[in-house]
PyMOL commands that place a pseudoatom at each C-alpha (Angstrom):
pseudoatom trace, name=CA, resn=MET, resi=1, chain=A, elem=C, hetatm=0, pos=[276.953, 90.203, 51.995]
pseudoatom trace, name=CA, resn=LYS, resi=2, chain=A, elem=C, hetatm=0, pos=[278.139, 88.297, 48.976]
pseudoatom trace, name=CA, resn=PHE, resi=3, chain=A, elem=C, hetatm=0, pos=[280.581, 85.390, 49.268]
pseudoatom trace, name=CA, resn=LYS, resi=4, chain=A, elem=C, hetatm=0, pos=[282.120, 83.278, 46.478]
pseudoatom trace, name=CA, resn=PRO, resi=5, chain=A, elem=C, hetatm=0, pos=[283.947, 80.065, 47.420]
pseudoatom trace, name=CA, resn=ILE, resi=6, chain=A, elem=C, hetatm=0, pos=[287.325, 79.410, 45.768]
pseudoatom trace, name=CA, resn=GLY, resi=7, chain=A, elem=C, hetatm=0, pos=[288.191, 76.211, 44.024]
pseudoatom trace, name=CA, resn=GLU, resi=8, chain=A, elem=C, hetatm=0, pos=[286.293, 73.003, 44.760]
pseudoatom trace, name=CA, resn=ARG, resi=9, chain=A, elem=C, hetatm=0, pos=[284.326, 74.411, 47.681]
pseudoatom trace, name=CA, resn=VAL, resi=10, chain=A, elem=C, hetatm=0, pos=[280.678, 75.250, 48.298]
pseudoatom trace, name=CA, resn=LEU, resi=11, chain=A, elem=C, hetatm=0, pos=[278.968, 77.652, 50.663]
pseudoatom trace, name=CA, resn=ALA, resi=12, chain=A, elem=C, hetatm=0, pos=[276.002, 75.956, 52.233]
pseudoatom trace, name=CA, resn=LYS, resi=13, chain=A, elem=C, hetatm=0, pos=[273.397, 76.826, 54.842]
pseudoatom trace, name=CA, resn=PRO, resi=14, chain=A, elem=C, hetatm=0, pos=[272.618, 73.926, 57.249]
pseudoatom trace, name=CA, resn=THR, resi=15, chain=A, elem=C, hetatm=0, pos=[268.977, 72.881, 57.391]
pseudoatom trace, name=CA, resn=GLU, resi=16, chain=A, elem=C, hetatm=0, pos=[267.399, 72.835, 60.816]
pseudoatom trace, name=CA, resn=ALA, resi=17, chain=A, elem=C, hetatm=0, pos=[264.756, 70.137, 61.027]
pseudoatom trace, name=CA, resn=GLU, resi=18, chain=A, elem=C, hetatm=0, pos=[262.567, 70.481, 64.049]
pseudoatom trace, name=CA, resn=GLU, resi=19, chain=A, elem=C, hetatm=0, pos=[262.485, 67.198, 65.846]
pseudoatom trace, name=CA, resn=THR, resi=20, chain=A, elem=C, hetatm=0, pos=[259.612, 65.951, 67.943]
pseudoatom trace, name=CA, resn=THR, resi=21, chain=A, elem=C, hetatm=0, pos=[259.089, 62.666, 69.721]
pseudoatom trace, name=CA, resn=ALA, resi=22, chain=A, elem=C, hetatm=0, pos=[256.221, 60.261, 68.991]
pseudoatom trace, name=CA, resn=SER, resi=23, chain=A, elem=C, hetatm=0, pos=[254.332, 61.808, 71.935]
pseudoatom trace, name=CA, resn=GLY, resi=24, chain=A, elem=C, hetatm=0, pos=[254.674, 65.325, 70.532]
pseudoatom trace, name=CA, resn=ILE, resi=25, chain=A, elem=C, hetatm=0, pos=[257.545, 66.685, 72.717]
pseudoatom trace, name=CA, resn=VAL, resi=26, chain=A, elem=C, hetatm=0, pos=[259.773, 69.082, 70.806]
pseudoatom trace, name=CA, resn=LEU, resi=27, chain=A, elem=C, hetatm=0, pos=[263.477, 68.383, 71.403]
pseudoatom trace, name=CA, resn=PRO, resi=28, chain=A, elem=C, hetatm=0, pos=[265.725, 71.412, 72.034]
pseudoatom trace, name=CA, resn=ALA, resi=29, chain=A, elem=C, hetatm=0, pos=[268.776, 72.018, 69.859]
pseudoatom trace, name=CA, resn=THR, resi=30, chain=A, elem=C, hetatm=0, pos=[271.112, 70.878, 72.621]
pseudoatom trace, name=CA, resn=ALA, resi=31, chain=A, elem=C, hetatm=0, pos=[269.546, 67.374, 72.618]
pseudoatom trace, name=CA, resn=LYS, resi=32, chain=A, elem=C, hetatm=0, pos=[269.938, 66.877, 68.896]
pseudoatom trace, name=CA, resn=ASP, resi=33, chain=A, elem=C, hetatm=0, pos=[272.855, 65.902, 66.707]
pseudoatom trace, name=CA, resn=LYS, resi=34, chain=A, elem=C, hetatm=0, pos=[274.266, 68.449, 64.379]
pseudoatom trace, name=CA, resn=PRO, resi=35, chain=A, elem=C, hetatm=0, pos=[272.421, 68.384, 60.985]
pseudoatom trace, name=CA, resn=GLN, resi=36, chain=A, elem=C, hetatm=0, pos=[274.186, 66.746, 58.085]
pseudoatom trace, name=CA, resn=THR, resi=37, chain=A, elem=C, hetatm=0, pos=[272.078, 68.288, 55.369]
pseudoatom trace, name=CA, resn=ALA, resi=38, chain=A, elem=C, hetatm=0, pos=[272.398, 71.759, 53.910]
pseudoatom trace, name=CA, resn=THR, resi=39, chain=A, elem=C, hetatm=0, pos=[271.208, 73.894, 51.022]
pseudoatom trace, name=CA, resn=VAL, resi=40, chain=A, elem=C, hetatm=0, pos=[274.004, 75.145, 48.659]
pseudoatom trace, name=CA, resn=VAL, resi=41, chain=A, elem=C, hetatm=0, pos=[274.117, 78.915, 48.533]
pseudoatom trace, name=CA, resn=ALA, resi=42, chain=A, elem=C, hetatm=0, pos=[277.226, 79.426, 46.330]
pseudoatom trace, name=CA, resn=VAL, resi=43, chain=A, elem=C, hetatm=0, pos=[279.541, 77.165, 44.305]
pseudoatom trace, name=CA, resn=GLY, resi=44, chain=A, elem=C, hetatm=0, pos=[283.253, 77.608, 43.650]
pseudoatom trace, name=CA, resn=ASP, resi=45, chain=A, elem=C, hetatm=0, pos=[284.895, 77.711, 40.247]
pseudoatom trace, name=CA, resn=GLY, resi=46, chain=A, elem=C, hetatm=0, pos=[286.341, 74.218, 40.621]
pseudoatom trace, name=CA, resn=GLN, resi=47, chain=A, elem=C, hetatm=0, pos=[283.006, 72.402, 40.877]
pseudoatom trace, name=CA, resn=ASN, resi=48, chain=A, elem=C, hetatm=0, pos=[282.124, 70.345, 37.724]
pseudoatom trace, name=CA, resn=GLY, resi=49, chain=A, elem=C, hetatm=0, pos=[278.482, 71.344, 37.601]
pseudoatom trace, name=CA, resn=VAL, resi=50, chain=A, elem=C, hetatm=0, pos=[277.106, 68.381, 39.613]
pseudoatom trace, name=CA, resn=VAL, resi=51, chain=A, elem=C, hetatm=0, pos=[276.436, 70.553, 42.654]
pseudoatom trace, name=CA, resn=VAL, resi=52, chain=A, elem=C, hetatm=0, pos=[274.567, 73.776, 41.806]
pseudoatom trace, name=CA, resn=GLU, resi=53, chain=A, elem=C, hetatm=0, pos=[273.051, 76.542, 43.902]
pseudoatom trace, name=CA, resn=GLY, resi=54, chain=A, elem=C, hetatm=0, pos=[269.886, 75.387, 45.554]
pseudoatom trace, name=CA, resn=SER, resi=55, chain=A, elem=C, hetatm=0, pos=[270.922, 71.754, 45.755]
pseudoatom trace, name=CA, resn=VAL, resi=56, chain=A, elem=C, hetatm=0, pos=[270.222, 69.938, 49.061]
pseudoatom trace, name=CA, resn=ILE, resi=57, chain=A, elem=C, hetatm=0, pos=[273.405, 68.030, 50.001]
pseudoatom trace, name=CA, resn=VAL, resi=58, chain=A, elem=C, hetatm=0, pos=[274.493, 65.590, 52.641]
pseudoatom trace, name=CA, resn=TYR, resi=59, chain=A, elem=C, hetatm=0, pos=[277.933, 66.201, 54.067]
pseudoatom trace, name=CA, resn=ALA, resi=60, chain=A, elem=C, hetatm=0, pos=[280.324, 64.326, 56.346]
pseudoatom trace, name=CA, resn=LYS, resi=61, chain=A, elem=C, hetatm=0, pos=[279.819, 64.750, 60.066]
pseudoatom trace, name=CA, resn=PHE, resi=62, chain=A, elem=C, hetatm=0, pos=[282.032, 67.378, 61.743]
pseudoatom trace, name=CA, resn=SER, resi=63, chain=A, elem=C, hetatm=0, pos=[283.295, 68.757, 58.445]
pseudoatom trace, name=CA, resn=GLY, resi=64, chain=A, elem=C, hetatm=0, pos=[283.461, 72.224, 57.026]
pseudoatom trace, name=CA, resn=THR, resi=65, chain=A, elem=C, hetatm=0, pos=[284.287, 75.620, 58.403]
pseudoatom trace, name=CA, resn=GLU, resi=66, chain=A, elem=C, hetatm=0, pos=[281.549, 77.553, 60.103]
pseudoatom trace, name=CA, resn=ILE, resi=67, chain=A, elem=C, hetatm=0, pos=[281.115, 81.234, 59.290]
pseudoatom trace, name=CA, resn=LYS, resi=68, chain=A, elem=C, hetatm=0, pos=[278.429, 83.864, 59.894]
pseudoatom trace, name=CA, resn=LEU, resi=69, chain=A, elem=C, hetatm=0, pos=[277.132, 85.893, 56.984]
pseudoatom trace, name=CA, resn=ASP, resi=70, chain=A, elem=C, hetatm=0, pos=[274.337, 88.434, 57.647]
pseudoatom trace, name=CA, resn=ASP, resi=71, chain=A, elem=C, hetatm=0, pos=[273.915, 86.945, 61.159]
pseudoatom trace, name=CA, resn=GLU, resi=72, chain=A, elem=C, hetatm=0, pos=[273.133, 83.496, 59.760]
pseudoatom trace, name=CA, resn=ALA, resi=73, chain=A, elem=C, hetatm=0, pos=[275.313, 80.375, 60.173]
pseudoatom trace, name=CA, resn=HIS, resi=74, chain=A, elem=C, hetatm=0, pos=[276.901, 78.954, 56.978]
pseudoatom trace, name=CA, resn=LEU, resi=75, chain=A, elem=C, hetatm=0, pos=[279.430, 76.248, 56.197]
pseudoatom trace, name=CA, resn=ILE, resi=76, chain=A, elem=C, hetatm=0, pos=[282.231, 76.237, 53.738]
pseudoatom trace, name=CA, resn=LEU, resi=77, chain=A, elem=C, hetatm=0, pos=[282.644, 72.624, 52.584]
pseudoatom trace, name=CA, resn=ASP, resi=78, chain=A, elem=C, hetatm=0, pos=[285.364, 70.997, 50.392]
pseudoatom trace, name=CA, resn=SER, resi=79, chain=A, elem=C, hetatm=0, pos=[284.128, 68.796, 47.631]
pseudoatom trace, name=CA, resn=GLU, resi=80, chain=A, elem=C, hetatm=0, pos=[285.557, 65.715, 49.313]
pseudoatom trace, name=CA, resn=ASP, resi=81, chain=A, elem=C, hetatm=0, pos=[283.238, 66.374, 52.336]
pseudoatom trace, name=CA, resn=LEU, resi=82, chain=A, elem=C, hetatm=0, pos=[280.140, 66.186, 50.132]
pseudoatom trace, name=CA, resn=LEU, resi=83, chain=A, elem=C, hetatm=0, pos=[278.540, 62.752, 50.351]
pseudoatom trace, name=CA, resn=GLY, resi=84, chain=A, elem=C, hetatm=0, pos=[275.525, 63.144, 48.009]
pseudoatom trace, name=CA, resn=ILE, resi=85, chain=A, elem=C, hetatm=0, pos=[272.667, 65.181, 46.737]
pseudoatom trace, name=CA, resn=ILE, resi=86, chain=A, elem=C, hetatm=0, pos=[269.085, 64.747, 47.946]
pseudoatom trace, name=CA, resn=GLU, resi=87, chain=A, elem=C, hetatm=0, pos=[266.711, 64.629, 45.021]
pseudoatom trace, name=CA, resn=ALA, resi=88, chain=A, elem=C, hetatm=0, pos=[263.008, 65.276, 45.447]
for i in range(1, 88): cmd.bond("trace and resi %d" % i, "trace and resi %d" % (i + 1))
show_as sticks, trace
zoom trace
């Protein structure tokens, strides 16, 4: 399914980093905080070119609207909820 955000919004897929303790115990999803990083899937027309598809972004905690596309969780985020871009 195709989705194009409107205005200064982005569609992003949250990244799920598997978390393990120092002793090798894998923590379940219920014991972890919600991720605050995501990969940008689509960009709205109002973005000024700073955020592009494929960018890894950091967003404000508890922000965005959760939707399901093709049985995968995605977030629609306003530009003011974006805190930064992670550069490799």
